[in-house]
Each structure stands twice: as structure tokens, then as C-alpha cells.
N, CA, C, O and the ligand as a Tripos MOL2 file, in Angstrom:
@<TRIPOS>MOLECULE
protein
  277   275    70     0     0
PROTEIN
NO_CHARGES

@<TRIPOS>ATOM
      1 N           0.3100   12.1930   11.6710 N.3       1 MET1
      2 CA          0.1000   13.8430   11.2610 C.3       1 MET1
      3 C          -1.3430   14.2300   11.4880 C.2       1 MET1
      4 O          -1.6710   15.2090   12.1580 O.2       1 MET1
      5 N          -2.1150   13.4790   10.9430 N.am      2 TRP2
      6 CA         -3.6600   13.8900   10.9930 C.3       2 TRP2
      7 C          -4.3140   13.0310   11.9700 C.2       2 TRP2
      8 O          -5.5390   13.1040   12.0610 O.2       2 TRP2
      9 N          -3.5830   12.1270   12.8060 N.am      3 GLY3
     10 CA         -4.1670   11.4170   13.9580 C.3       3 GLY3
     11 C          -4.9320   10.2960   13.4060 C.2       3 GLY3
     12 O          -5.6680    9.7340   14.2170 O.2       3 GLY3
     13 N          -4.9230    9.8080   12.1120 N.am      4 SER4
     14 CA         -5.5870    8.7640   11.6180 C.3       4 SER4
     15 C          -4.9220    8.0870   10.4740 C.2       4 SER4
     16 O          -4.4280    8.7350    9.5510 O.2       4 SER4
     17 N          -4.9050    6.6970   10.5310 N.am      5 ASN5
     18 CA         -4.1480    5.9630    9.4580 C.3       5 ASN5
     19 C          -4.9920    5.9230    8.1980 C.2       5 ASN5
     20 O          -4.5450    5.6760    7.0780 O.2       5 ASN5
     21 N          -6.2190    6.1830    8.4820 N.am      6 ARG6
     22 CA         -7.1570    6.0020    7.3650 C.3       6 ARG6
     23 C          -6.8730    6.7940    6.1220 C.2       6 ARG6
     24 O          -7.0130    6.2050    5.0500 O.2       6 ARG6
     25 N          -6.4880    8.0690    6.1210 N.am      7 TRP7
     26 CA         -6.2160    8.8270    5.1690 C.3       7 TRP7
     27 C          -4.6110    9.1340    4.9840 C.2       7 TRP7
     28 O          -4.1680   10.1400    4.4310 O.2       7 TRP7
     29 N          -3.9210    8.2030    5.4830 N.am      8 ALA8
     30 CA         -2.3800    8.3630    5.2920 C.3       8 ALA8
     31 C          -2.1430    7.9240    3.7390 C.2       8 ALA8
     32 O          -2.8240    7.1560    3.0600 O.2       8 ALA8
     33 N          -1.0120    8.6190    3.4030 N.am      9 ARG9
     34 CA         -0.4980    8.3970    2.0450 C.3       9 ARG9
     35 C           0.1580    7.0910    1.9160 C.2       9 ARG9
     36 O           0.4380    6.6880    0.7870 O.2       9 ARG9
     37 N           0.4300    6.3930    2.9420 N.am     10 ASN10
     38 CA          1.0070    5.0980    2.8280 C.3      10 ASN10
     39 C           0.8710    4.2500    4.0440 C.2      10 ASN10
     40 O           0.6100    4.7390    5.1430 O.2      10 ASN10
     41 N           1.0460    2.9960    3.8480 N.am     11 ALA11
     42 CA          0.6370    2.1790    5.1230 C.3      11 ALA11
     43 C           1.5040    0.7770    4.9950 C.2      11 ALA11
     44 O           1.6480    0.1470    3.9480 O.2      11 ALA11
     45 N           1.9810    0.4690    6.1230 N.am     12 GLN12
     46 CA          3.1330   -0.4750    6.2020 C.3      12 GLN12
     47 C           1.9940   -1.8930    6.1500 C.2      12 GLN12
     48 O           1.0680   -2.0070    6.9530 O.2      12 GLN12
     49 N           2.2660   -2.8190    5.1330 N.am     13 THR13
     50 CA          1.4590   -4.0940    5.1310 C.3      13 THR13
     51 C           2.2700   -5.2610    5.8220 C.2      13 THR13
     52 O           3.4080   -5.1200    6.2690 O.2      13 THR13
     53 N           1.5920   -6.3470    5.8480 N.am     14 THR14
     54 CA          2.4450   -7.4210    6.1500 C.3      14 THR14
     55 C           2.8430   -8.4360    4.9210 C.2      14 THR14
     56 O           3.4210   -9.5170    5.0290 O.2      14 THR14
     57 N           2.3790   -7.7960    3.7270 N.am     15 ILE15
     58 CA          2.7830   -8.6390    2.5710 C.3      15 ILE15
     59 C           4.3050   -8.4970    2.2150 C.2      15 ILE15
     60 O           4.8930   -7.4180    2.1620 O.2      15 ILE15
     61 N           4.8830   -9.7650    1.9700 N.am     16 PRO16
     62 CA          6.3350   -9.6150    1.6360 C.3      16 PRO16
     63 C           6.6420   -9.1270    0.3620 C.2      16 PRO16
     64 O           5.9060   -9.4170   -0.5820 O.2      16 PRO16
     65 N           7.6120   -8.4400    0.2130 N.am     17 CYS17
     66 CA          8.1770   -8.0050   -1.0710 C.3      17 CYS17
     67 C           8.5500   -9.0700   -2.0480 C.2      17 CYS17
     68 O           9.2420   -9.9720   -1.5770 O.2      17 CYS17
     69 N           8.2330   -9.1530   -3.3180 N.am     18 LYS18
     70 CA          8.5290  -10.1150   -4.0310 C.3      18 LYS18
     71 C          10.0400  -10.3550   -4.4620 C.2      18 LYS18
     72 O          10.4120  -11.3740   -5.0450 O.2      18 LYS18
     73 N          10.9480   -9.1910   -4.0720 N.am     19 HIS19
     74 CA         12.2390   -9.2820   -4.4460 C.3      19 HIS19
     75 C          13.0780   -9.6580   -3.2130 C.2      19 HIS19
     76 O          14.1190  -10.3020   -3.3390 O.2      19 HIS19
     77 N          12.6090   -9.2440   -2.0020 N.am     20 CYS20
     78 CA         13.3700   -9.4890   -0.8360 C.3      20 CYS20
     79 C          12.7040   -9.9860    0.3700 C.2      20 CYS20
     80 O          13.3150  -10.2800    1.3980 O.2      20 CYS20
     81 N          11.5590  -10.0630    0.2330 N.am     21 GLY21
     82 CA         10.7390  -10.5870    1.2780 C.3      21 GLY21
     83 C          10.3570   -9.8390    2.6000 C.2      21 GLY21
     84 O           9.7900  -10.3350    3.5740 O.2      21 GLY21
     85 N          10.8200   -8.4250    2.4260 N.am     22 HIS22
     86 CA         10.5590   -7.5450    3.4660 C.3      22 HIS22
     87 C           9.1700   -7.0710    3.3640 C.2      22 HIS22
     88 O           8.7270   -6.7860    2.2510 O.2      22 HIS22
     89 N           8.4360   -6.9590    4.4220 N.am     23 PRO23
     90 CA          7.0430   -6.2990    4.4070 C.3      23 PRO23
     91 C           7.0080   -5.0590    3.5180 C.2      23 PRO23
     92 O           7.7230   -4.0760    3.7120 O.2      23 PRO23
     93 N           6.2460   -5.1600    2.6680 N.am     24 ILE24
     94 CA          6.1910   -3.9210    1.6620 C.3      24 ILE24
     95 C           5.2190   -2.8740    2.1930 C.2      24 ILE24
     96 O           4.4010   -3.1660    3.0650 O.2      24 ILE24
     97 N           5.3050   -1.7200    1.6940 N.am     25 THR25
     98 CA          4.4720   -0.6300    1.8840 C.3      25 THR25
     99 C           3.5860   -0.1300    0.7380 C.2      25 THR25
    100 O           3.9940    0.0140   -0.4140 O.2      25 THR25
    101 N           2.4480    0.1010    1.1180 N.am     26 VAL26
    102 CA          1.5900    0.5850    0.0280 C.3      26 VAL26
    103 C           1.4620    2.0460   -0.1040 C.2      26 VAL26
    104 O           1.1880    2.6660    0.9240 O.2      26 VAL26
    105 N           1.6240    2.7320   -1.2660 N.am     27 VAL27
    106 CA          1.7360    4.1690   -1.2250 C.3      27 VAL27
    107 C           0.8690    4.6660   -2.2170 C.2      27 VAL27
    108 O           0.8050    4.0830   -3.2990 O.2      27 VAL27
    109 N           0.0910    5.8190   -1.9540 N.am     28 ARG28
    110 CA         -0.5660    6.4450   -2.9590 C.3      28 ARG28
    111 C          -0.3070    7.9660   -3.3180 C.2      28 ARG28
    112 O          -0.2200    8.8340   -2.4500 O.2      28 ARG28
    113 N          -0.1940    8.2070   -4.6520 N.am     29 SER29
    114 CA          0.0090    9.5840   -4.8380 C.3      29 SER29
    115 C          -1.0490    9.9610   -5.8990 C.2      29 SER29
    116 O          -1.1420    9.2790   -6.9190 O.2      29 SER29
    117 N          -1.9290   11.1320   -5.6680 N.am     30 CYS30
    118 CA         -2.8840   11.4300   -6.4530 C.3      30 CYS30
    119 C          -3.9240   10.1280   -6.6890 C.2      30 CYS30
    120 O          -4.5040    9.5660   -5.7600 O.2      30 CYS30
    121 N          -4.0380    9.7940   -7.9550 N.am     31 GLN31
    122 CA         -4.9240    8.7990   -8.3450 C.3      31 GLN31
    123 C          -4.1790    7.3820   -8.4540 C.2      31 GLN31
    124 O          -4.8060    6.3420   -8.6560 O.2      31 GLN31
    125 N          -2.9100    7.4290   -8.3150 N.am     32 HIS32
    126 CA         -2.0960    6.1560   -8.5660 C.3      32 HIS32
    127 C          -1.6630    5.5530   -7.1650 C.2      32 HIS32
    128 O          -1.1650    6.2230   -6.2600 O.2      32 HIS32
    129 N          -1.8910    4.3610   -7.1190 N.am     33 VAL33
    130 CA         -1.4110    3.5480   -5.9640 C.3      33 VAL33
    131 C          -0.5380    2.4470   -6.3660 C.2      33 VAL33
    132 O          -0.7970    1.6690   -7.2840 O.2      33 VAL33
    133 N           0.6730    2.4150   -5.5190 N.am     34 TYR34
    134 CA          1.7210    1.2120   -5.9980 C.3      34 TYR34
    135 C           2.2790    0.7840   -4.5890 C.2      34 TYR34
    136 O           1.9890    1.2920   -3.5060 O.2      34 TYR34
    137 N           3.0660   -0.1680   -4.8120 N.am     35 MET35
    138 CA          3.8130   -0.8700   -3.7660 C.3      35 MET35
    139 C           5.1430   -0.4040   -3.6880 C.2      35 MET35
    140 O           5.6740   -0.2840   -4.7910 O.2      35 MET35
    141 N           5.9310   -0.0670   -2.5870 N.am     36 GLN36
    142 CA          7.0820    0.4510   -2.4340 C.3      36 GLN36
    143 C           7.8040   -0.3550   -1.3900 C.2      36 GLN36
    144 O           7.2580   -0.3860   -0.2870 O.2      36 GLN36
    145 N           8.9500   -1.0240   -1.5400 N.am     37 CYS37
    146 CA          9.7190   -1.7640   -0.5740 C.3      37 CYS37
    147 C          10.6920   -0.9140   -0.0700 C.2      37 CYS37
    148 O          11.5160   -0.4010   -0.8270 O.2      37 CYS37
    149 N          10.6880   -0.6840    1.2510 N.am     38 GLU38
    150 CA         11.5750    0.0410    2.0390 C.3      38 GLU38
    151 C          12.9900   -0.2100    2.2030 C.2      38 GLU38
    152 O          13.9140    0.5610    2.4620 O.2      38 GLU38
    153 N          12.9510   -1.7110    1.9530 N.am     39 GLN39
    154 CA         14.1990   -2.4800    1.9640 C.3      39 GLN39
    155 C          15.0110   -2.3820    0.7690 C.2      39 GLN39
    156 O          16.1160   -1.8410    0.7890 O.2      39 GLN39
    157 N          14.5290   -2.8600   -0.2080 N.am     40 CYS40
    158 CA         15.2540   -2.9420   -1.5020 C.3      40 CYS40
    159 C          14.7970   -1.5800   -2.4490 C.2      40 CYS40
    160 O          15.4430   -1.3200   -3.4640 O.2      40 CYS40
    161 N          13.8070   -0.8630   -2.0950 N.am     41 LYS41
    162 CA         13.5180    0.2100   -2.8200 C.3      41 LYS41
    163 C          12.8400    0.0790   -4.1190 C.2      41 LYS41
    164 O          12.5910    1.0490   -4.8340 O.2      41 LYS41
    165 N          12.5270   -1.2150   -4.4290 N.am     42 LYS42
    166 CA         11.8460   -1.5680   -5.5840 C.3      42 LYS42
    167 C          10.2820   -1.2580   -5.4650 C.2      42 LYS42
    168 O           9.6380   -1.3740   -4.4220 O.2      42 LYS42
    169 N           9.7850   -0.8530   -6.6730 N.am     43 GLN43
    170 CA          8.2410   -0.6010   -6.6810 C.3      43 GLN43
    171 C           7.6080   -1.5730   -7.4750 C.2      43 GLN43
    172 O           8.1590   -2.0880   -8.4470 O.2      43 GLN43
    173 N           6.3730   -1.8670   -7.0650 N.am     44 GLY44
    174 CA          5.5120   -2.9610   -7.7440 C.3      44 GLY44
    175 C           4.1790   -2.3450   -8.0280 C.2      44 GLY44
    176 O           3.7100   -1.4240   -7.3590 O.2      44 GLY44
    177 N           3.6450   -2.8550   -8.9650 N.am     45 ASP45
    178 CA          2.1540   -2.5700   -9.2300 C.3      45 ASP45
    179 C           1.3980   -3.0620   -8.2510 C.2      45 ASP45
    180 O           1.6670   -4.0880   -7.6260 O.2      45 ASP45
    181 N           0.3570   -2.3070   -8.0650 N.am     46 LEU46
    182 CA         -0.6640   -2.7810   -7.0790 C.3      46 LEU46
    183 C          -1.3460   -4.1910   -7.2730 C.2      46 LEU46
    184 O          -1.5940   -5.0310   -6.4080 O.2      46 LEU46
    185 N          -1.5600   -4.2330   -8.4950 N.am     47 ASN47
    186 CA         -2.3260   -5.6240   -9.0890 C.3      47 ASN47
    187 C          -1.5100   -6.8930   -8.7860 C.2      47 ASN47
    188 O          -2.0230   -8.0060   -8.6740 O.2      47 ASN47
    189 N          -0.0290   -6.5990   -8.6470 N.am     48 GLU48
    190 CA          0.6680   -7.7720   -8.4260 C.3      48 GLU48
    191 C           0.5610   -8.2950   -7.1200 C.2      48 GLU48
    192 O           0.9930   -9.4280   -6.9070 O.2      48 GLU48
    193 N          -0.0250   -7.5380   -6.0860 N.am     49 TYR49
    194 CA         -0.0810   -7.7580   -4.7010 C.3      49 TYR49
    195 C          -1.5360   -7.8600   -4.2250 C.2      49 TYR49
    196 O          -1.7840   -8.1800   -3.0630 O.2      49 TYR49
    197 N          -2.5190   -7.5850   -5.1380 N.am     50 ILE50
    198 CA         -3.8700   -7.6150   -4.8200 C.3      50 ILE50
    199 C          -4.2690   -9.2350   -4.3690 C.2      50 ILE50
    200 O          -5.1450   -9.4370   -3.5270 O.2      50 ILE50
    201 N          -3.6120  -10.2240   -4.9500 N.am     51 PRO51
    202 CA         -3.9560  -11.5420   -4.5120 C.3      51 PRO51
    203 C          -3.4470  -11.8530   -3.1940 C.2      51 PRO51
    204 O          -3.9300  -12.8010   -2.5740 O.2      51 PRO51
    205 N          -2.4350  -11.0820   -2.6620 N.am     52 LEU52
    206 CA         -1.7640  -11.3320   -1.3840 C.3      52 LEU52
    207 C          -2.4240  -10.3240   -0.3010 C.2      52 LEU52
    208 O          -1.9790  -10.2420    0.8450 O.2      52 LEU52
    209 N          -3.4810   -9.5940   -0.7460 N.am     53 MET53
    210 CA         -3.9470   -8.5820    0.1350 C.3      53 MET53
    211 C          -4.1500   -8.9360    1.6380 C.2      53 MET53
    212 O          -4.7670   -9.9550    1.9490 O.2      53 MET53
    213 N          -3.6480   -8.1230    2.5340 N.am     54 ASP54
    214 CA         -4.0200   -8.2930    3.9080 C.3      54 ASP54
    215 C          -4.8720   -7.2310    4.4570 C.2      54 ASP54
    216 O          -5.3210   -6.3300    3.7480 O.2      54 ASP54
    217 N          -5.1050   -7.3350    5.7510 N.am     55 ASP55
    218 CA         -6.0820   -6.2950    6.2590 C.3      55 ASP55
    219 C          -5.6910   -4.8810    6.1770 C.2      55 ASP55
    220 O          -6.5020   -3.9700    6.0090 O.2      55 ASP55
    221 N          -4.4430   -4.7300    6.2990 N.am     56 VAL56
    222 CA         -3.8410   -3.2940    6.0320 C.3      56 VAL56
    223 C          -4.0350   -2.6940    4.7840 C.2      56 VAL56
    224 O          -4.4060   -1.5260    4.6680 O.2      56 VAL56
    225 N          -3.7880   -3.4800    3.7960 N.am     57 LEU57
    226 CA         -4.1120   -3.1590    2.3830 C.3      57 LEU57
    227 C          -5.5070   -3.0310    1.9860 C.2      57 LEU57
    228 O          -5.8920   -2.1240    1.2480 O.2      57 LEU57
    229 N          -6.3030   -3.9710    2.4900 N.am     58 GLU58
    230 CA         -7.8150   -3.8820    2.2310 C.3      58 GLU58
    231 C          -8.4210   -2.4890    2.8210 C.2      58 GLU58
    232 O          -9.2140   -1.7480    2.2410 O.2      58 GLU58
    233 N          -7.8840   -2.3240    4.0490 N.am     59 GLU59
    234 CA         -8.4230   -0.8330    4.6570 C.3      59 GLU59
    235 C          -7.8380    0.2120    3.9400 C.2      59 GLU59
    236 O          -8.5540    1.2050    3.8070 O.2      59 GLU59
    237 N          -6.8060    0.2470    3.4800 N.am     60 PHE60
    238 CA         -6.1590    1.3050    2.8600 C.3      60 PHE60
    239 C          -6.7000    1.6230    1.6100 C.2      60 PHE60
    240 O          -6.7710    2.7960    1.2420 O.2      60 PHE60
    241 N          -7.1590    0.5150    0.7960 N.am     61 MET61
    242 CA         -7.9150    0.6040   -0.4070 C.3      61 MET61
    243 C          -9.1660    1.1090   -0.2760 C.2      61 MET61
    244 O          -9.6930    1.7190   -1.2050 O.2      61 MET61
    245 N          -9.7870    0.9030    0.9210 N.am     62 GLU62
    246 CA        -11.2640    1.5950    1.1550 C.3      62 GLU62
    247 C         -11.0850    3.1200    1.2010 C.2      62 GLU62
    248 O         -11.8840    3.8890    0.6670 O.2      62 GLU62
    249 N          -9.9580    3.5220    1.8880 N.am     63 GLY63
    250 CA         -9.8700    4.9230    2.0140 C.3      63 GLY63
    251 C          -9.4550    5.5120    0.6010 C.2      63 GLY63
    252 O          -9.8330    6.6490    0.3210 O.2      63 GLY63
    253 N          -8.7100    4.7990   -0.2840 N.am     64 VAL64
    254 CA         -8.4180    5.2660   -1.6080 C.3      64 VAL64
    255 C          -9.6580    5.4370   -2.3520 C.2      64 VAL64
    256 O          -9.8170    6.5100   -2.9350 O.2      64 VAL64
    257 N         -10.5250    4.5770   -2.4170 N.am     65 PHE65
    258 CA        -11.7770    4.5370   -3.1130 C.3      65 PHE65
    259 C         -12.7750    5.4630   -2.7540 C.2      65 PHE65
    260 O         -13.5870    5.9040   -3.5670 O.2      65 PHE65
    261 N         -12.7330    5.8280   -1.3410 N.am     66 CYS66
    262 CA        -13.5780    6.7790   -0.8280 C.3      66 CYS66
    263 C         -13.4210    8.2170   -1.1610 C.2      66 CYS66
    264 O         -14.2610    9.0920   -0.9470 O.2      66 CYS66
    265 N         -11.9870    8.4010   -1.8320 N.am     67 ASP67
    266 CA        -11.8580    9.6560   -2.3870 C.3      67 ASP67
    267 C         -12.5390   10.0700   -3.6240 C.2      67 ASP67
    268 O         -12.6510   11.2450   -3.9730 O.2      67 ASP67
    269 N         -13.0110    9.0000   -4.3070 N.am     68 ARG68
    270 CA        -13.6720    9.2470   -5.6430 C.3      68 ARG68
    271 C         -15.1120    9.8270   -5.3390 C.2      68 ARG68
    272 O         -15.8050    9.4050   -4.4130 O.2      68 ARG68
    273 N         -15.4600   10.7340   -6.1190 N.am     69 VAL69
    274 CA        -16.7470   11.3500   -6.0960 C.3      69 VAL69
    275 C         -17.5140   11.0940   -7.3500 C.2      69 VAL69
    276 O         -18.6460   11.5570   -7.4870 O.2      69 VAL69
    277 ZN         12.0690   -5.6940   -1.3850 Zn       70 ZN70
@<TRIPOS>BOND
     1     1     2 1
     2     2     3 1
     3     3     4 2
     4     3     5 am
     5     5     6 1
     6     6     7 1
     7     7     8 2
     8     7     9 am
     9     9    10 1
    10    10    11 1
    11    11    12 2
    12    11    13 am
    13    13    14 1
    14    14    15 1
    15    15    16 2
    16    15    17 am
    17    17    18 1
    18    18    19 1
    19    19    20 2
    20    19    21 am
    21    21    22 1
    22    22    23 1
    23    23    24 2
    24    23    25 am
    25    25    26 1
    26    26    27 1
    27    27    28 2
    28    27    29 am
    29    29    30 1
    30    30    31 1
    31    31    32 2
    32    31    33 am
    33    33    34 1
    34    34    35 1
    35    35    36 2
    36    35    37 am
    37    37    38 1
    38    38    39 1
    39    39    40 2
    40    39    41 am
    41    41    42 1
    42    42    43 1
    43    43    44 2
    44    43    45 am
    45    45    46 1
    46    46    47 1
    47    47    48 2
    48    47    49 am
    49    49    50 1
    50    50    51 1
    51    51    52 2
    52    51    53 am
    53    53    54 1
    54    54    55 1
    55    55    56 2
    56    55    57 am
    57    57    58 1
    58    58    59 1
    59    59    60 2
    60    59    61 am
    61    61    62 1
    62    62    63 1
    63    63    64 2
    64    63    65 am
    65    65    66 1
    66    66    67 1
    67    67    68 2
    68    67    69 am
    69    69    70 1
    70    70    71 1
    71    71    72 2
    72    71    73 am
    73    73    74 1
    74    74    75 1
    75    75    76 2
    76    75    77 am
    77    77    78 1
    78    78    79 1
    79    79    80 2
    80    79    81 am
    81    81    82 1
    82    82    83 1
    83    83    84 2
    84    83    85 am
    85    85    86 1
    86    86    87 1
    87    87    88 2
    88    87    89 am
    89    89    90 1
    90    90    91 1
    91    91    92 2
    92    91    93 am
    93    93    94 1
    94    94    95 1
    95    95    96 2
    96    95    97 am
    97    97    98 1
    98    98    99 1
    99    99   100 2
   100    99   101 am
   101   101   102 1
   102   102   103 1
   103   103   104 2
   104   103   105 am
   105   105   106 1
   106   106   107 1
   107   107   108 2
   108   107   109 am
   109   109   110 1
   110   110   111 1
   111   111   112 2
   112   111   113 am
   113   113   114 1
   114   114   115 1
   115   115   116 2
   116   115   117 am
   117   117   118 1
   118   118   119 1
   119   119   120 2
   120   119   121 am
   121   121   122 1
   122   122   123 1
   123   123   124 2
   124   123   125 am
   125   125   126 1
   126   126   127 1
   127   127   128 2
   128   127   129 am
   129   129   130 1
   130   130   131 1
   131   131   132 2
   132   131   133 am
   133   133   134 1
   134   134   135 1
   135   135   136 2
   136   135   137 am
   137   137   138 1
   138   138   139 1
   139   139   140 2
   140   139   141 am
   141   141   142 1
   142   142   143 1
   143   143   144 2
   144   143   145 am
   145   145   146 1
   146   146   147 1
   147   147   148 2
   148   147   149 am
   149   149   150 1
   150   150   151 1
   151   151   152 2
   152   151   153 am
   153   153   154 1
   154   154   155 1
   155   155   156 2
   156   155   157 am
   157   157   158 1
   158   158   159 1
   159   159   160 2
   160   159   161 am
   161   161   162 1
   162   162   163 1
   163   163   164 2
   164   163   165 am
   165   165   166 1
   166   166   167 1
   167   167   168 2
   168   167   169 am
   169   169   170 1
   170   170   171 1
   171   171   172 2
   172   171   173 am
   173   173   174 1
   174   174   175 1
   175   175   176 2
   176   175   177 am
   177   177   178 1
   178   178   179 1
   179   179   180 2
   180   179   181 am
   181   181   182 1
   182   182   183 1
   183   183   184 2
   184   183   185 am
   185   185   186 1
   186   186   187 1
   187   187   188 2
   188   187   189 am
   189   189   190 1
   190   190   191 1
   191   191   192 2
   192   191   193 am
   193   193   194 1
   194   194   195 1
   195   195   196 2
   196   195   197 am
   197   197   198 1
   198   198   199 1
   199   199   200 2
   200   199   201 am
   201   201   202 1
   202   202   203 1
   203   203   204 2
   204   203   205 am
   205   205   206 1
   206   206   207 1
   207   207   208 2
   208   207   209 am
   209   209   210 1
   210   210   211 1
   211   211   212 2
   212   211   213 am
   213   213   214 1
   214   214   215 1
   215   215   216 2
   216   215   217 am
   217   217   218 1
   218   218   219 1
   219   219   220 2
   220   219   221 am
   221   221   222 1
   222   222   223 1
   223   223   224 2
   224   223   225 am
   225   225   226 1
   226   226   227 1
   227   227   228 2
   228   227   229 am
   229   229   230 1
   230   230   231 1
   231   231   232 2
   232   231   233 am
   233   233   234 1
   234   234   235 1
   235   235   236 2
   236   235   237 am
   237   237   238 1
   238   238   239 1
   239   239   240 2
   240   239   241 am
   241   241   242 1
   242   242   243 1
   243   243   244 2
   244   243   245 am
   245   245   246 1
   246   246   247 1
   247   247   248 2
   248   247   249 am
   249   249   250 1
   250   250   251 1
   251   251   252 2
   252   251   253 am
   253   253   254 1
   254   254   255 1
   255   255   256 2
   256   255   257 am
   257   257   258 1
   258   258   259 1
   259   259   260 2
   260   259   261 am
   261   261   262 1
   262   262   263 1
   263   263   264 2
   264   263   265 am
   265   265   266 1
   266   266   267 1
   267   267   268 2
   268   267   269 am
   269   269   270 1
   270   270   271 1
   271   271   272 2
   272   271   273 am
   273   273   274 1
   274   274   275 1
   275   275   276 2
@<TRIPOS>SUBSTRUCTURE
     1 MET1         2 RESIDUE 1 A MET
     2 TRP2         6 RESIDUE 1 A TRP
     3 GLY3        10 RESIDUE 1 A GLY
     4 SER4        14 RESIDUE 1 A SER
     5 ASN5        18 RESIDUE 1 A ASN
     6 ARG6        22 RESIDUE 1 A ARG
     7 TRP7        26 RESIDUE 1 A TRP
     8 ALA8        30 RESIDUE 1 A ALA
     9 ARG9        34 RESIDUE 1 A ARG
    10 ASN10       38 RESIDUE 1 A ASN
    11 ALA11       42 RESIDUE 1 A ALA
    12 GLN12       46 RESIDUE 1 A GLN
    13 THR13       50 RESIDUE 1 A THR
    14 THR14       54 RESIDUE 1 A THR
    15 ILE15       58 RESIDUE 1 A ILE
    16 PRO16       62 RESIDUE 1 A PRO
    17 CYS17       66 RESIDUE 1 A CYS
    18 LYS18       70 RESIDUE 1 A LYS
    19 HIS19       74 RESIDUE 1 A HIS
    20 CYS20       78 RESIDUE 1 A CYS
    21 GLY21       82 RESIDUE 1 A GLY
    22 HIS22       86 RESIDUE 1 A HIS
    23 PRO23       90 RESIDUE 1 A PRO
    24 ILE24       94 RESIDUE 1 A ILE
    25 THR25       98 RESIDUE 1 A THR
    26 VAL26      102 RESIDUE 1 A VAL
    27 VAL27      106 RESIDUE 1 A VAL
    28 ARG28      110 RESIDUE 1 A ARG
    29 SER29      114 RESIDUE 1 A SER
    30 CYS30      118 RESIDUE 1 A CYS
    31 GLN31      122 RESIDUE 1 A GLN
    32 HIS32      126 RESIDUE 1 A HIS
    33 VAL33      130 RESIDUE 1 A VAL
    34 TYR34      134 RESIDUE 1 A TYR
    35 MET35      138 RESIDUE 1 A MET
    36 GLN36      142 RESIDUE 1 A GLN
    37 CYS37      146 RESIDUE 1 A CYS
    38 GLU38      150 RESIDUE 1 A GLU
    39 GLN39      154 RESIDUE 1 A GLN
    40 CYS40      158 RESIDUE 1 A CYS
    41 LYS41      162 RESIDUE 1 A LYS
    42 LYS42      166 RESIDUE 1 A LYS
    43 GLN43      170 RESIDUE 1 A GLN
    44 GLY44      174 RESIDUE 1 A GLY
    45 ASP45      178 RESIDUE 1 A ASP
    46 LEU46      182 RESIDUE 1 A LEU
    47 ASN47      186 RESIDUE 1 A ASN
    48 GLU48      190 RESIDUE 1 A GLU
    49 TYR49      194 RESIDUE 1 A TYR
    50 ILE50      198 RESIDUE 1 A ILE
    51 PRO51      202 RESIDUE 1 A PRO
    52 LEU52      206 RESIDUE 1 A LEU
    53 MET53      210 RESIDUE 1 A MET
    54 ASP54      214 RESIDUE 1 A ASP
    55 ASP55      218 RESIDUE 1 A ASP
    56 VAL56      222 RESIDUE 1 A VAL
    57 LEU57      226 RESIDUE 1 A LEU
    58 GLU58      230 RESIDUE 1 A GLU
    59 GLU59      234 RESIDUE 1 A GLU
    60 PHE60      238 RESIDUE 1 A PHE
    61 MET61      242 RESIDUE 1 A MET
    62 GLU62      246 RESIDUE 1 A GLU
    63 GLY63      250 RESIDUE 1 A GLY
    64 VAL64      254 RESIDUE 1 A VAL
    65 PHE65      258 RESIDUE 1 A PHE
    66 CYS66      262 RESIDUE 1 A CYS
    67 ASP67      266 RESIDUE 1 A ASP
    68 ARG68      270 RESIDUE 1 A ARG
    69 VAL69      274 RESIDUE 1 A VAL
    70 ZN70       277 GROUP 0 **** ****
């Protein structure tokens, strides 16, 4: 939409969902960031997946925190 993934509201990571193993999506809405599985539709707390962080999630988080002034 904006021609850049950096400010996207969600990003597909390579981190497997804890419930079904499907690669999970990281989503942000306003100040809140959470994980959403497109396969089983379960949501997870970001903190649960931080230890599994991949490059996609890391880059996404940089964009999130750059929003703070
Ligand atoms: Zn799942």
C-alpha cells in the first residue's frame, strides 16, 4: 500500500505458531503489538515470541519503536 514494509501494520515472520506450527504474523494496532496466526486464528502475546525473534520481527519492532516520540 505504502510501498514499504517498514511501516506496515503487520508482517509475516518465520516464527512457528505455538499452537499449530504455521508461520505466525506480527500485528500492531496503535500502541499494542501482538502475534496472530492466520492458520488457527489464535493470538499470542508478543513477549512469548520474543525469544524466537527472527529478522522480520526484529525489523518490525524497530519500526514500532521509532513511532515513539
Ligand atoms: Zn496457529
